[in-house]
C-alpha positions as CSV (number, residue, x, y, z in Angstrom):
1,M,-14.8,-11.3,-4.9
2,I,-15.8,-13.4,-1.9
3,T,-19.1,-13.3,0.1
4,A,-18.8,-14.3,3.8
5,K,-21.5,-14.4,6.6
6,M,-21.1,-13.6,10.3
7,V,-23.5,-13.5,13.1
8,V,-23.3,-10.3,15.3
9,Q,-24.8,-11.4,18.7
10,N,-25.7,-8.0,20.1
11,M,-27.0,-6.2,17.0
12,K,-30.5,-5.6,18.2
13,T,-31.7,-2.2,16.8
14,E,-31.7,-0.4,13.5
15,Q,-29.1,1.9,14.9
16,D,-26.8,-1.1,15.8
17,M,-27.3,-2.3,12.2
18,Q,-26.4,1.0,10.8
19,K,-23.2,1.2,13.0
20,V,-22.2,-2.3,11.9
21,D,-22.7,-1.4,8.3
22,A,-20.7,1.8,8.6
23,V,-17.8,0.0,10.4
24,L,-17.6,-2.7,7.8
25,H,-17.7,-0.2,4.9
26,D,-14.6,1.4,6.5
27,V,-12.6,-1.7,5.9
28,W,-10.6,-1.5,2.7
29,G,-11.9,-3.9,0.0
30,V,-15.6,-4.1,1.0
31,R,-18.0,-4.0,-1.9
32,Q,-21.4,-4.7,-0.2
33,V,-22.8,-5.3,3.2
34,E,-26.2,-6.7,4.0
35,A,-27.5,-7.0,7.5
36,D,-30.6,-8.7,8.9
37,L,-31.7,-7.7,12.4
38,T,-34.0,-10.8,12.7
39,T,-31.3,-13.4,12.2
40,K,-28.4,-11.0,13.3
41,E,-26.6,-12.2,10.1
42,V,-24.3,-9.9,8.2
43,L,-23.3,-10.8,4.6
44,I,-20.1,-9.1,3.4
45,S,-18.9,-9.1,-0.2
46,Y,-15.2,-8.1,-0.5
47,N,-12.1,-8.2,-2.5
48,E,-10.0,-11.1,-1.0
49,N,-6.9,-9.4,-2.2
50,A,-7.6,-6.3,-0.2
51,A,-9.1,-7.6,3.0
52,S,-9.6,-10.9,5.1
53,F,-12.4,-12.1,7.1
54,H,-10.4,-11.4,10.2
55,D,-10.3,-7.7,9.4
56,F,-14.1,-7.7,9.5
57,E,-14.2,-9.6,12.8
58,Q,-11.8,-7.2,14.3
59,A,-13.7,-4.2,13.2
60,I,-17.0,-5.6,14.7
61,I,-15.2,-6.3,18.0
62,D,-13.4,-2.9,18.1
63,C,-16.8,-1.2,17.8
64,G,-18.2,-3.1,20.8
65,Y,-20.1,-6.0,19.2
66,Q,-19.7,-9.7,19.6
67,I,-19.3,-12.3,16.8
68,D,-21.0,-15.7,17.3
69,H,-18.1,-18.0,16.0
70,R,-20.4,-21.1,16.1
71,A,-22.3,-19.6,13.1
72,E,-19.3,-19.5,10.8
């Protein structure tokens, strides 16, 4: 299992955080998601044999959010 971090730039409200959490849990292989509105950071624990970090980035982008790639 791998844990990765991303920063979701336009995650501003509790509703945004819940949406991001739900979208990431829909990706196969996700074990745990922890989001922090203050820092906009999202920690994702996942099975590296079932998903890749790119899968999570794409899921976030597809639901209308932006990833801060400088934070990786």
